N, CA, C and O atoms as a GROMACS GRO file, in nm:
protein
  612
    1UNK      N    1   0.084  -0.118   0.000
    1UNK     CA    2   0.000   0.000   0.000
    1UNK      C    3   0.088   0.124   0.000
    1UNK      O    4   0.192   0.128   0.067
    2UNK      N    5   0.046   0.224  -0.075
    2UNK     CA    6   0.119   0.352  -0.078
    2UNK      C    7   0.016   0.463  -0.074
    2UNK      O    8  -0.079   0.464  -0.151
    3UNK      N    9   0.035   0.557   0.017
    3UNK     CA   10  -0.052   0.674   0.029
    3UNK      C   11   0.011   0.791  -0.044
    3UNK      O   12   0.131   0.792  -0.071
    4UNK      N   13  -0.071   0.891  -0.075
    4UNK     CA   14  -0.024   1.014  -0.136
    4UNK      C   15   0.094   1.067  -0.056
    4UNK      O   16   0.087   1.079   0.067
    5UNK      N   17   0.203   1.099  -0.126
    5UNK     CA   18   0.321   1.154  -0.060
    5UNK      C   19   0.420   1.050  -0.012
    5UNK      O   20   0.528   1.087   0.034
    6UNK      N   21   0.387   0.921  -0.022
    6UNK     CA   22   0.481   0.815   0.016
    6UNK      C   23   0.571   0.781  -0.102
    6UNK      O   24   0.539   0.815  -0.216
    7UNK      N   25   0.681   0.716  -0.076
    7UNK     CA   26   0.769   0.667  -0.182
    7UNK      C   27   0.864   0.774  -0.233
    7UNK      O   28   0.864   0.888  -0.189
    8UNK      N   29   0.946   0.732  -0.329
    8UNK     CA   30   1.047   0.819  -0.388
    8UNK      C   31   0.983   0.920  -0.483
    8UNK      O   32   0.882   0.892  -0.547
    9UNK      N   33   1.044   1.038  -0.489
    9UNK     CA   34   0.998   1.141  -0.582
    9UNK      C   35   1.120   1.215  -0.634
    9UNK      O   36   1.217   1.237  -0.562
   10UNK      N   37   1.113   1.253  -0.762
   10UNK     CA   38   1.228   1.317  -0.828
   10UNK      C   39   1.182   1.442  -0.902
   10UNK      O   40   1.070   1.449  -0.952
   11UNK      N   41   1.271   1.539  -0.908
   11UNK     CA   42   1.253   1.655  -0.994
   11UNK      C   43   1.335   1.632  -1.119
   11UNK      O   44   1.452   1.596  -1.112
   12UNK      N   45   1.273   1.654  -1.232
   12UNK     CA   46   1.341   1.630  -1.360
   12UNK      C   47   1.264   1.702  -1.470
   12UNK      O   48   1.141   1.702  -1.470
   13UNK      N   49   1.336   1.762  -1.563
   13UNK     CA   50   1.274   1.828  -1.679
   13UNK      C   51   1.163   1.925  -1.638
   13UNK      O   52   1.064   1.940  -1.709
   14UNK      N   53   1.181   1.990  -1.524
   14UNK     CA   54   1.083   2.087  -1.478
   14UNK      C   55   0.961   2.026  -1.413
   14UNK      O   56   0.866   2.098  -1.379
   15UNK      N   57   0.960   1.893  -1.394
   15UNK     CA   58   0.843   1.825  -1.340
   15UNK      C   59   0.871   1.747  -1.214
   15UNK      O   60   0.986   1.733  -1.172
   16UNK      N   61   0.765   1.698  -1.153
   16UNK     CA   62   0.770   1.613  -1.035
   16UNK      C   63   0.732   1.472  -1.077
   16UNK      O   64   0.624   1.451  -1.132
   17UNK      N   65   0.820   1.375  -1.053
   17UNK     CA   66   0.801   1.236  -1.092
   17UNK      C   67   0.798   1.151  -0.965
   17UNK      O   68   0.901   1.135  -0.898
   18UNK      N   69   0.682   1.096  -0.932
   18UNK     CA   70   0.664   1.020  -0.809
   18UNK      C   71   0.648   0.871  -0.838
   18UNK      O   72   0.568   0.833  -0.924
   19UNK      N   73   0.722   0.788  -0.767
   19UNK     CA   74   0.713   0.643  -0.782
   19UNK      C   75   0.595   0.595  -0.698
   19UNK      O   76   0.595   0.609  -0.576
   20UNK      N   77   0.496   0.538  -0.764
   20UNK     CA   78   0.379   0.484  -0.694
   20UNK      C   79   0.397   0.335  -0.665
   20UNK      O   80   0.359   0.287  -0.558
   21UNK      N   81   0.456   0.261  -0.762
   21UNK     CA   82   0.494   0.121  -0.742
   21UNK      C   83   0.630   0.105  -0.808
   21UNK      O   84   0.644   0.125  -0.929
   22UNK      N   85   0.730   0.069  -0.730
   22UNK     CA   86   0.864   0.052  -0.785
   22UNK      C   87   0.877  -0.086  -0.849
   22UNK      O   88   0.801  -0.178  -0.819
   23UNK      N   89   0.975  -0.098  -0.936
   23UNK     CA   90   0.998  -0.228  -1.000
   23UNK      C   91   1.038  -0.332  -0.896
   23UNK      O   92   1.005  -0.450  -0.911
   24UNK      N   93   1.110  -0.291  -0.791
   24UNK     CA   94   1.147  -0.386  -0.686
   24UNK      C   95   1.023  -0.437  -0.612
   24UNK      O   96   1.014  -0.555  -0.580
   25UNK      N   97   0.927  -0.348  -0.586
   25UNK     CA   98   0.804  -0.388  -0.517
   25UNK      C   99   0.720  -0.482  -0.603
   25UNK      O  100   0.645  -0.564  -0.551
   26UNK      N  101   0.732  -0.468  -0.734
   26UNK     CA  102   0.651  -0.549  -0.826
   26UNK      C  103   0.728  -0.668  -0.883
   26UNK      O  104   0.685  -0.727  -0.982
   27UNK      N  105   0.841  -0.702  -0.824
   27UNK     CA  106   0.920  -0.815  -0.874
   27UNK      C  107   0.968  -0.795  -1.016
   27UNK      O  108   0.988  -0.893  -1.088
   28UNK      N  109   0.986  -0.668  -1.057
   28UNK     CA  110   1.034  -0.638  -1.192
   28UNK      C  111   0.926  -0.634  -1.298
   28UNK      O  112   0.954  -0.599  -1.413
   29UNK      N  113   0.802  -0.670  -1.263
   29UNK     CA  114   0.695  -0.680  -1.362
   29UNK      C  115   0.650  -0.545  -1.416
   29UNK      O  116   0.611  -0.534  -1.532
   30UNK      N  117   0.653  -0.442  -1.331
   30UNK     CA  118   0.605  -0.311  -1.374
   30UNK      C  119   0.659  -0.201  -1.286
   30UNK      O  120   0.714  -0.227  -1.178
   31UNK      N  121   0.644  -0.079  -1.332
   31UNK     CA  122   0.667   0.042  -1.253
   31UNK      C  123   0.548   0.133  -1.280
   31UNK      O  124   0.505   0.147  -1.395
   32UNK      N  125   0.495   0.195  -1.175
   32UNK     CA  126   0.388   0.293  -1.192
   32UNK      C  127   0.437   0.425  -1.135
   32UNK      O  128   0.485   0.431  -1.022
   33UNK      N  129   0.424   0.531  -1.216
   33UNK     CA  130   0.469   0.664  -1.178
   33UNK      C  131   0.352   0.762  -1.191
   33UNK      O  132   0.268   0.748  -1.279
   34UNK      N  133   0.350   0.861  -1.102
   34UNK     CA  134   0.262   0.976  -1.120
   34UNK      C  135   0.353   1.094  -1.154
   34UNK      O  136   0.451   1.120  -1.085
   35UNK      N  137   0.319   1.164  -1.262
   35UNK     CA  138   0.402   1.275  -1.310
   35UNK      C  139   0.318   1.402  -1.314
   35UNK      O  140   0.204   1.402  -1.360
   36UNK      N  141   0.378   1.510  -1.265
   36UNK     CA  142   0.315   1.641  -1.270
   36UNK      C  143   0.412   1.734  -1.342
   36UNK      O  144   0.527   1.748  -1.301
   37UNK      N  145   0.364   1.797  -1.450
   37UNK     CA  146   0.452   1.881  -1.534
   37UNK      C  147   0.382   2.010  -1.571
   37UNK      O  148   0.262   2.010  -1.601
   38UNK      N  149   0.456   2.120  -1.569
   38UNK     CA  150   0.397   2.247  -1.613
   38UNK      C  151   0.382   2.248  -1.765
   38UNK      O  152   0.448   2.171  -1.834
   39UNK      N  153   0.296   2.336  -1.816
   39UNK     CA  154   0.280   2.345  -1.962
   39UNK      C  155   0.414   2.362  -2.033
   39UNK      O  156   0.500   2.440  -1.990
   40UNK      N  157   0.431   2.287  -2.143
   40UNK     CA  158   0.551   2.296  -2.225
   40UNK      C  159   0.671   2.219  -2.177
   40UNK      O  160   0.777   2.228  -2.239
   41UNK      N  161   0.661   2.144  -2.067
   41UNK     CA  162   0.779   2.080  -2.008
   41UNK      C  163   0.775   1.928  -2.011
   41UNK      O  164   0.809   1.864  -1.912
   42UNK      N  165   0.734   1.868  -2.122
   42UNK     CA  166   0.728   1.723  -2.131
   42UNK      C  167   0.863   1.661  -2.164
   42UNK      O  168   0.962   1.733  -2.181
   43UNK      N  169   0.867   1.528  -2.173
   43UNK     CA  170   0.991   1.457  -2.205
   43UNK      C  171   1.030   1.471  -2.351
   43UNK      O  172   0.944   1.499  -2.436
   44UNK      N  173   1.158   1.452  -2.383
   44UNK     CA  174   1.201   1.452  -2.522
   44UNK      C  175   1.154   1.324  -2.592
   44UNK      O  176   1.114   1.229  -2.525
   45UNK      N  177   1.159   1.320  -2.726
   45UNK     CA  178   1.124   1.195  -2.796
   45UNK      C  179   1.210   1.080  -2.744
   45UNK      O  180   1.329   1.095  -2.720
   46UNK      N  181   1.144   0.962  -2.727
   46UNK     CA  182   1.214   0.847  -2.672
   46UNK      C  183   1.136   0.718  -2.701
   46UNK      O  184   1.020   0.722  -2.742
   47UNK      N  185   1.203   0.607  -2.679
   47UNK     CA  186   1.139   0.475  -2.686
   47UNK      C  187   1.165   0.402  -2.554
   47UNK      O  188   1.254   0.438  -2.477
   48UNK      N  189   1.083   0.300  -2.529
   48UNK     CA  190   1.098   0.216  -2.410
   48UNK      C  191   1.118   0.071  -2.452
   48UNK      O  192   1.074   0.031  -2.560
   49UNK      N  193   1.184  -0.009  -2.366
   49UNK     CA  194   1.202  -0.150  -2.398
   49UNK      C  195   1.076  -0.233  -2.375
   49UNK      O  196   1.074  -0.352  -2.406
   50UNK      N  197   0.971  -0.173  -2.322
   50UNK     CA  198   0.844  -0.242  -2.300
   50UNK      C  199   0.730  -0.147  -2.328
   50UNK      O  200   0.751  -0.038  -2.382
   51UNK      N  201   0.610  -0.187  -2.293
   51UNK     CA  202   0.493  -0.104  -2.316
   51UNK      C  203   0.477   0.004  -2.210
   51UNK      O  204   0.532  -0.005  -2.100
   52UNK      N  205   0.401   0.106  -2.246
   52UNK     CA  206   0.375   0.218  -2.157
   52UNK      C  207   0.229   0.257  -2.172
   52UNK      O  208   0.181   0.275  -2.284
   53UNK      N  209   0.158   0.270  -2.061
   53UNK     CA  210   0.019   0.316  -2.062
   53UNK      C  211   0.012   0.445  -1.982
   53UNK      O  212   0.062   0.451  -1.870
   54UNK      N  213  -0.051   0.547  -2.040
   54UNK     CA  214  -0.056   0.680  -1.981
   54UNK      C  215  -0.202   0.721  -1.964
   54UNK      O  216  -0.277   0.727  -2.061
   55UNK      N  217  -0.240   0.749  -1.839
   55UNK     CA  218  -0.375   0.794  -1.807
   55UNK      C  219  -0.367   0.940  -1.763
   55UNK      O  220  -0.295   0.972  -1.669
   56UNK      N  221  -0.441   1.028  -1.831
   56UNK     CA  222  -0.442   1.170  -1.798
   56UNK      C  223  -0.537   1.191  -1.680
   56UNK      O  224  -0.658   1.170  -1.692
   57UNK      N  225  -0.481   1.234  -1.566
   57UNK     CA  226  -0.561   1.258  -1.446
   57UNK      C  227  -0.615   1.401  -1.442
   57UNK      O  228  -0.729   1.424  -1.400
   58UNK      N  229  -0.533   1.496  -1.486
   58UNK     CA  230  -0.572   1.636  -1.481
   58UNK      C  231  -0.489   1.713  -1.583
   58UNK      O  232  -0.372   1.682  -1.604
   59UNK      N  233  -0.550   1.813  -1.646
   59UNK     CA  234  -0.479   1.894  -1.744
   59UNK      C  235  -0.498   1.840  -1.885
   59UNK      O  236  -0.580   1.751  -1.909
   60UNK      N  237  -0.421   1.896  -1.978
   60UNK     CA  238  -0.428   1.857  -2.119
   60UNK      C  239  -0.288   1.836  -2.173
   60UNK      O  240  -0.190   1.888  -2.120
   61UNK      N  241  -0.280   1.756  -2.280
   61UNK     CA  242  -0.151   1.730  -2.342
   61UNK      C  243  -0.166   1.710  -2.491
   61UNK      O  244  -0.274   1.685  -2.543
   62UNK      N  245  -0.054   1.723  -2.558
   62UNK     CA  246  -0.042   1.689  -2.700
   62UNK      C  247   0.059   1.575  -2.706
   62UNK      O  248   0.174   1.590  -2.665
   63UNK      N  249   0.015   1.460  -2.757
   63UNK     CA  250   0.097   1.338  -2.757
   63UNK      C  251   0.141   1.307  -2.899
   63UNK      O  252   0.058   1.303  -2.991
   64UNK      N  253   0.269   1.285  -2.917
   64UNK     CA  254   0.327   1.248  -3.046
   64UNK      C  255   0.368   1.101  -3.038
   64UNK      O  256   0.459   1.065  -2.963
   65UNK      N  257   0.300   1.017  -3.115
   65UNK     CA  258   0.322   0.873  -3.110
   65UNK      C  259   0.349   0.822  -3.250
   65UNK      O  260   0.260   0.823  -3.336
   66UNK      N  261   0.472   0.779  -3.274
   66UNK     CA  262   0.510   0.719  -3.402
   66UNK      C  263   0.466   0.804  -3.521
   66UNK      O  264   0.410   0.753  -3.618
   67UNK      N  265   0.492   0.936  -3.513
   67UNK     CA  266   0.464   1.026  -3.624
   67UNK      C  267   0.324   1.083  -3.628
   67UNK      O  268   0.294   1.168  -3.712
   68UNK      N  269   0.235   1.039  -3.538
   68UNK     CA  270   0.100   1.094  -3.532
   68UNK      C  271   0.086   1.180  -3.407
   68UNK      O  272   0.157   1.159  -3.309
   69UNK      N  273  -0.005   1.278  -3.411
   69UNK     CA  274  -0.028   1.367  -3.297
   69UNK      C  275  -0.171   1.352  -3.248
   69UNK      O  276  -0.265   1.348  -3.327
   70UNK      N  277  -0.185   1.343  -3.115
   70UNK     CA  278  -0.315   1.325  -3.050
   70UNK      C  279  -0.328   1.428  -2.938
   70UNK      O  280  -0.229   1.465  -2.875
   71UNK      N  281  -0.450   1.472  -2.914
   71UNK     CA  282  -0.479   1.562  -2.801
   71UNK      C  283  -0.544   1.478  -2.691
   71UNK      O  284  -0.621   1.386  -2.720
   72UNK      N  285  -0.512   1.509  -2.567
   72UNK     CA  286  -0.571   1.436  -2.455
   72UNK      C  287  -0.605   1.529  -2.340
   72UNK      O  288  -0.546   1.636  -2.325
   73UNK      N  289  -0.703   1.487  -2.259
   73UNK     CA  290  -0.744   1.562  -2.141
   73UNK      C  291  -0.783   1.461  -2.033
   73UNK      O  292  -0.774   1.340  -2.054
   74UNK      N  293  -0.825   1.512  -1.918
   74UNK     CA  294  -0.859   1.424  -1.806
   74UNK      C  295  -0.951   1.311  -1.852
   74UNK      O  296  -1.054   1.334  -1.916
   75UNK      N  297  -0.912   1.189  -1.818
   75UNK     CA  298  -0.988   1.071  -1.857
   75UNK      C  299  -0.937   1.002  -1.981
   75UNK      O  300  -0.980   0.890  -2.010
   76UNK      N  301  -0.846   1.064  -2.056
   76UNK     CA  302  -0.790   1.003  -2.177
   76UNK      C  303  -0.684   0.901  -2.138
   76UNK      O  304  -0.606   0.923  -2.045
   77UNK      N  305  -0.682   0.789  -2.209
   77UNK     CA  306  -0.583   0.682  -2.187
   77UNK      C  307  -0.510   0.657  -2.317
   77UNK      O  308  -0.571   0.649  -2.423
   78UNK      N  309  -0.378   0.644  -2.308
   78UNK     CA  310  -0.294   0.610  -2.423
   78UNK      C  311  -0.218   0.483  -2.389
   78UNK      O  312  -0.178   0.463  -2.275
   79UNK      N  313  -0.198   0.396  -2.489
   79UNK     CA  314  -0.105   0.282  -2.473
   79UNK      C  315  -0.004   0.290  -2.586
   79UNK      O  316  -0.039   0.300  -2.704
   80UNK      N  317   0.123   0.285  -2.548
   80UNK     CA  318   0.231   0.295  -2.645
   80UNK      C  319   0.308   0.162  -2.643
   80UNK      O  320   0.366   0.125  -2.541
   81UNK      N  321   0.308   0.090  -2.756
   81UNK     CA  322   0.379  -0.038  -2.760
   81UNK      C  323   0.531  -0.022  -2.748
   81UNK      O  324   0.586   0.085  -2.774
   82UNK      N  325   0.594  -0.128  -2.710
   82UNK     CA  326   0.740  -0.134  -2.699
   82UNK      C  327   0.807  -0.081  -2.826
   82UNK      O  328   0.764  -0.111  -2.937
   83UNK      N  329   0.914  -0.002  -2.806
   83UNK     CA  330   0.995   0.044  -2.918
   83UNK      C  331   0.936   0.157  -3.001
   83UNK      O  332   0.995   0.194  -3.102
   84UNK      N  333   0.821   0.212  -2.961
   84UNK     CA  334   0.756   0.319  -3.037
   84UNK      C  335   0.813   0.455  -2.995
   84UNK      O  336   0.818   0.486  -2.876
   85UNK      N  337   0.856   0.535  -3.093
   85UNK     CA  338   0.906   0.669  -3.062
   85UNK      C  339   0.788   0.756  -3.021
   85UNK      O  340   0.687   0.764  -3.091
   86UNK      N  341   0.801   0.821  -2.905
   86UNK     CA  342   0.691   0.901  -2.853
   86UNK      C  343   0.742   1.010  -2.761
   86UNK      O  344   0.850   1.000  -2.704
   87UNK      N  345   0.661   1.114  -2.748
   87UNK     CA  346   0.680   1.218  -2.648
   87UNK      C  347   0.552   1.299  -2.639
   87UNK      O  348   0.467   1.292  -2.727
   88UNK      N  349   0.541   1.375  -2.533
   88UNK     CA  350   0.423   1.460  -2.517
   88UNK      C  351   0.463   1.589  -2.450
   88UNK      O  352   0.568   1.600  -2.386
   89UNK      N  353   0.375   1.689  -2.467
   89UNK     CA  354   0.396   1.813  -2.394
   89UNK      C  355   0.263   1.855  -2.331
   89UNK      O  356   0.158   1.849  -2.395
   90UNK      N  357   0.271   1.898  -2.205
   90UNK     CA  358   0.153   1.953  -2.141
   90UNK      C  359   0.111   2.081  -2.214
   90UNK      O  360   0.196   2.161  -2.252
   91UNK      N  361  -0.020   2.099  -2.232
   91UNK     CA  362  -0.073   2.218  -2.297
   91UNK      C  363  -0.168   2.287  -2.199
   91UNK      O  364  -0.187   2.239  -2.087
   92UNK      N  365  -0.225   2.395  -2.239
   92UNK     CA  366  -0.318   2.465  -2.152
   92UNK      C  367  -0.244   2.555  -2.054
   92UNK      O  368  -0.127   2.588  -2.074
   93UNK      N  369  -0.315   2.593  -1.949
   93UNK     CA  370  -0.258   2.690  -1.855
   93UNK      C  371  -0.238   2.636  -1.714
   93UNK      O  372  -0.208   2.713  -1.622
   94UNK      N  373  -0.253   2.505  -1.695
   94UNK     CA  374  -0.229   2.448  -1.563
   94UNK      C  375  -0.145   2.321  -1.578
   94UNK      O  376  -0.137   2.264  -1.687
   95UNK      N  377  -0.082   2.277  -1.469
   95UNK     CA  378   0.002   2.157  -1.478
   95UNK      C  379  -0.077   2.034  -1.521
   95UNK      O  380  -0.196   2.020  -1.494
   96UNK      N  381  -0.007   1.946  -1.587
   96UNK     CA  382  -0.059   1.816  -1.630
   96UNK      C  383  -0.023   1.713  -1.524
   96UNK      O  384   0.090   1.710  -1.475
   97UNK      N  385  -0.120   1.626  -1.489
   97UNK     CA  386  -0.092   1.511  -1.402
   97UNK      C  387  -0.131   1.386  -1.477
   97UNK      O  388  -0.244   1.373  -1.525
   98UNK      N  389  -0.036   1.293  -1.487
   98UNK     CA  390  -0.062   1.165  -1.552
   98UNK      C  391  -0.017   1.051  -1.462
   98UNK      O  392   0.073   1.066  -1.380
   99UNK      N  393  -0.082   0.937  -1.478
   99UNK     CA  394  -0.043   0.814  -1.412
   99UNK      C  395   0.009   0.722  -1.522
   99UNK      O  396  -0.062   0.693  -1.618
  100UNK      N  397   0.133   0.677  -1.508
  100UNK     CA  398   0.198   0.602  -1.615
  100UNK      C  399   0.241   0.466  -1.563
  100UNK      O  400   0.306   0.454  -1.459
  101UNK      N  401   0.202   0.362  -1.636
  101UNK     CA  402   0.240   0.225  -1.603
  101UNK      C  403   0.336   0.174  -1.710
  101UNK      O  404   0.306   0.181  -1.830
  102UNK      N  405   0.450   0.122  -1.668
  102UNK     CA  406   0.552   0.068  -1.758
  102UNK      C  407   0.564  -0.081  -1.734
  102UNK      O  408   0.575  -0.125  -1.620
  103UNK      N  409   0.562  -0.160  -1.842
  103UNK     CA  410   0.585  -0.304  -1.831
  103UNK      C  411   0.692  -0.345  -1.931
  103UNK      O  412   0.679  -0.313  -2.049
  104UNK      N  413   0.796  -0.415  -1.889
  104UNK     CA  414   0.826  -0.450  -1.749
  104UNK      C  415   0.871  -0.327  -1.672
  104UNK      O  416   0.880  -0.217  -1.727
  105UNK      N  417   0.899  -0.347  -1.543
  105UNK     CA  418   0.945  -0.239  -1.456
  105UNK      C  419   1.092  -0.208  -1.480
  105UNK      O  420   1.159  -0.270  -1.562
  106UNK      N  421   1.139  -0.111  -1.404
  106UNK     CA  422   1.281  -0.074  -1.408
  106UNK      C  423   1.304   0.072  -1.440
  106UNK      O  424   1.412   0.125  -1.410
  107UNK      N  425   1.207   0.139  -1.501
  107UNK     CA  426   1.229   0.278  -1.540
  107UNK      C  427   1.242   0.370  -1.418
  107UNK      O  428   1.298   0.479  -1.430
  108UNK      N  429   1.193   0.326  -1.303
  108UNK     CA  430   1.210   0.407  -1.183
  108UNK      C  431   1.359   0.428  -1.152
  108UNK      O  432   1.397   0.529  -1.094
  109UNK      N  433   1.441   0.332  -1.191
  109UNK     CA  434   1.585   0.346  -1.170
  109UNK      C  435   1.644   0.453  -1.264
  109UNK      O  436   1.738   0.522  -1.227
  110UNK      N  437   1.588   0.466  -1.385
  110UNK     CA  438   1.628   0.573  -1.475
  110UNK      C  439   1.598   0.709  -1.412
  110UNK      O  440   1.684   0.797  -1.409
  111UNK      N  441   1.476   0.726  -1.360
  111UNK     CA  442   1.439   0.854  -1.299
  111UNK      C  443   1.527   0.885  -1.177
  111UNK      O  444   1.563   1.000  -1.155
  112UNK      N  445   1.560   0.782  -1.100
  112UNK     CA  446   1.646   0.803  -0.982
  112UNK      C  447   1.784   0.854  -1.025
  112UNK      O  448   1.842   0.940  -0.958
  113UNK      N  449   1.837   0.802  -1.134
  113UNK     CA  450   1.970   0.842  -1.180
  113UNK      C  451   1.966   0.973  -1.258
  113UNK      O  452   2.056   1.056  -1.241
  114UNK      N  453   1.866   0.994  -1.341
  114UNK     CA  454   1.862   1.113  -1.426
  114UNK      C  455   1.807   1.236  -1.355
  114UNK      O  456   1.844   1.349  -1.389
  115UNK      N  457   1.721   1.216  -1.255
  115UNK     CA  458   1.662   1.328  -1.183
  115UNK      C  459   1.737   1.358  -1.056
  115UNK      O  460   1.847   1.307  -1.033
  116UNK      N  461   1.677   1.441  -0.975
  116UNK     CA  462   1.732   1.469  -0.842
  116UNK      C  463   1.622   1.448  -0.741
  116UNK      O  464   1.505   1.470  -0.773
  117UNK      N  465   1.656   1.404  -0.619
  117UNK     CA  466   1.551   1.384  -0.520
  117UNK      C  467   1.468   1.511  -0.502
  117UNK      O  468   1.523   1.620  -0.487
  118UNK      N  469   1.336   1.497  -0.504
  118UNK     CA  470   1.247   1.612  -0.488
  118UNK      C  471   1.258   1.664  -0.345
  118UNK      O  472   1.253   1.586  -0.250
  119UNK      N  473   1.272   1.793  -0.332
  119UNK     CA  474   1.279   1.855  -0.200
  119UNK      C  475   1.141   1.874  -0.139
  119UNK      O  476   1.128   1.896  -0.019
  120UNK      N  477   1.037   1.864  -0.223
  120UNK     CA  478   0.899   1.870  -0.178
  120UNK      C  479   0.813   1.802  -0.284
  120UNK      O  480   0.862   1.770  -0.393
  121UNK      N  481   0.688   1.778  -0.253
  121UNK     CA  482   0.595   1.716  -0.349
  121UNK      C  483   0.525   1.824  -0.432
  121UNK      O  484   0.405   1.818  -0.455
  122UNK      N  485   0.603   1.921  -0.474
  122UNK     CA  486   0.556   2.030  -0.559
  122UNK      C  487   0.646   2.039  -0.680
  122UNK      O  488   0.755   1.981  -0.683
  123UNK      N  489   0.601   2.112  -0.781
  123UNK     CA  490   0.686   2.133  -0.898
  123UNK      C  491   0.814   2.205  -0.856
  123UNK      O  492   0.811   2.291  -0.769
  124UNK      N  493   0.926   2.169  -0.918
  124UNK     CA  494   1.051   2.237  -0.886
  124UNK      C  495   1.053   2.378  -0.944
  124UNK      O  496   0.967   2.414  -1.025
  125UNK      N  497   1.151   2.458  -0.902
  125UNK     CA  498   1.168   2.588  -0.969
  125UNK      C  499   1.192   2.564  -1.119
  125UNK      O  500   1.251   2.462  -1.156
  126UNK      N  501   1.148   2.656  -1.205
  126UNK     CA  502   1.170   2.637  -1.349
  126UNK      C  503   1.319   2.621  -1.382
  126UNK      O  504   1.403   2.686  -1.321
  127UNK      N  505   1.351   2.533  -1.478
  127UNK     CA  506   1.491   2.513  -1.515
  127UNK      C  507   1.551   2.643  -1.570
  127UNK      O  508   1.482   2.722  -1.636
  128UNK      N  509   1.678   2.664  -1.544
  128UNK     CA  510   1.747   2.784  -1.592
  128UNK      C  511   1.812   2.763  -1.727
  128UNK      O  512   1.855   2.859  -1.791
  129UNK      N  513   1.820   2.637  -1.771
  129UNK     CA  514   1.882   2.606  -1.900
  129UNK      C  515   1.807   2.489  -1.964
  129UNK      O  516   1.733   2.418  -1.897
  130UNK      N  517   1.827   2.470  -2.095
  130UNK     CA  518   1.762   2.356  -2.161
  130UNK      C  519   1.816   2.223  -2.105
  130UNK      O  520   1.925   2.219  -2.050
  131UNK      N  521   1.737   2.115  -2.119
  131UNK     CA  522   1.784   1.986  -2.068
  131UNK      C  523   1.908   1.937  -2.141
  131UNK      O  524   1.927   1.965  -2.260
  132UNK      N  525   1.992   1.865  -2.070
  132UNK     CA  526   2.112   1.806  -2.128
  132UNK      C  527   2.071   1.672  -2.191
  132UNK      O  528   2.079   1.567  -2.127
  133UNK      N  529   2.028   1.677  -2.317
  133UNK     CA  530   1.977   1.558  -2.385
  133UNK      C  531   2.084   1.451  -2.399
  133UNK      O  532   2.054   1.332  -2.388
  134UNK      N  533   2.208   1.490  -2.422
  134UNK     CA  534   2.317   1.392  -2.433
  134UNK      C  535   2.330   1.313  -2.302
  134UNK      O  536   2.348   1.191  -2.305
  135UNK      N  537   2.323   1.382  -2.189
  135UNK     CA  538   2.331   1.313  -2.058
  135UNK      C  539   2.211   1.220  -2.041
  135UNK      O  540   2.228   1.105  -2.001
  136UNK      N  541   2.090   1.270  -2.070
  136UNK     CA  542   1.971   1.185  -2.057
  136UNK      C  543   1.981   1.064  -2.148
  136UNK      O  544   1.944   0.953  -2.108
  137UNK      N  545   2.030   1.083  -2.270
  137UNK     CA  546   2.043   0.973  -2.366
  137UNK      C  547   2.138   0.866  -2.314
  137UNK      O  548   2.112   0.746  -2.327
  138UNK      N  549   2.248   0.910  -2.256
  138UNK     CA  550   2.348   0.815  -2.202
  138UNK      C  551   2.288   0.734  -2.087
  138UNK      O  552   2.305   0.612  -2.082
  139UNK      N  553   2.218   0.801  -1.996
  139UNK     CA  554   2.156   0.730  -1.883
  139UNK      C  555   2.046   0.638  -1.934
  139UNK      O  556   2.036   0.524  -1.890
  140UNK      N  557   1.962   0.687  -2.024
  140UNK     CA  558   1.851   0.608  -2.078
  140UNK      C  559   1.899   0.477  -2.140
  140UNK      O  560   1.836   0.373  -2.123
  141UNK      N  561   2.011   0.482  -2.210
  141UNK     CA  562   2.064   0.362  -2.277
  141UNK      C  563   2.092   0.250  -2.176
  141UNK      O  564   2.080   0.132  -2.209
  142UNK      N  565   2.129   0.286  -2.055
  142UNK     CA  566   2.156   0.185  -1.952
  142UNK      C  567   2.030   0.111  -1.909
  142UNK      O  568   2.036   0.003  -1.851
  143UNK      N  569   1.914   0.170  -1.938
  143UNK     CA  570   1.786   0.111  -1.899
  143UNK      C  571   1.703   0.067  -2.020
  143UNK      O  572   1.582   0.047  -2.009
  144UNK      N  573   1.769   0.051  -2.135
  144UNK     CA  574   1.703   0.000  -2.254
  144UNK      C  575   1.621   0.101  -2.330
  144UNK      O  576   1.549   0.065  -2.424
  145UNK      N  577   1.630   0.228  -2.293
  145UNK     CA  578   1.555   0.334  -2.361
  145UNK      C  579   1.644   0.397  -2.468
  145UNK      O  580   1.766   0.386  -2.464
  146UNK      N  581   1.579   0.462  -2.564
  146UNK     CA  582   1.652   0.538  -2.666
  146UNK      C  583   1.598   0.680  -2.665
  146UNK      O  584   1.480   0.703  -2.692
  147UNK      N  585   1.687   0.776  -2.634
  147UNK     CA  586   1.655   0.918  -2.646
  147UNK      C  587   1.753   0.973  -2.746
  147UNK      O  588   1.870   0.995  -2.713
  148UNK      N  589   1.708   0.995  -2.870
  148UNK     CA  590   1.801   1.048  -2.971
  148UNK      C  591   1.854   1.185  -2.931
  148UNK      O  592   1.780   1.270  -2.882
  149UNK      N  593   1.982   1.206  -2.953
  149UNK     CA  594   2.042   1.338  -2.929
  149UNK      C  595   2.015   1.423  -3.052
  149UNK      O  596   1.983   1.369  -3.159
  150UNK      N  597   2.026   1.556  -3.040
  150UNK     CA  598   2.001   1.643  -3.157
  150UNK      C  599   2.084   1.602  -3.279
  150UNK      O  600   2.036   1.615  -3.392
  151UNK      N  601   2.205   1.554  -3.260
  151UNK     CA  602   2.289   1.512  -3.373
  151UNK      C  603   2.232   1.388  -3.444
  151UNK      O  604   2.260   1.367  -3.562
  152UNK      N  605   2.151   1.308  -3.374
  152UNK     CA  606   2.094   1.187  -3.433
  152UNK      C  607   1.960   1.210  -3.502
  152UNK      O  608   1.912   1.124  -3.577
  153UNK      N  609   1.900   1.325  -3.476
  153UNK     CA  610   1.765   1.351  -3.531
  153UNK      C  611   1.771   1.394  -3.674
  153UNK      O  612   1.668   1.420  -3.735
   0.00000   0.00000   0.00000
């Protein structure tokens, strides 16, 4: 059992990434994360070694999945198959909250390494510089993800 505010939380890419079920707790079968991001601060294009399901809890987003673009709002569910290039950005004027399930688990270890421990369960101060995509790409590769660097795009 995990209550609101329990478990690990990380600040990354201007957002708050909270581990709801870690891969260790699930025997490696899955990881469930709750993510809160301000408008315009989503992840870069990337792929996962397994499937990803994203449920929009609050706010709106624009999702780019394998060359197609979709709009989503509270109650929208997306499933992205293994190896599919995808990314999204929060839209609108309030933060986006999503619940994301990854199968198999393990991505929580990526967030632990790529992010920083959250000092509170609130959005971090806005980033002062663009994300270091090369660093994220290097860390992601250790967890079976692909984040193309600008030179690869």
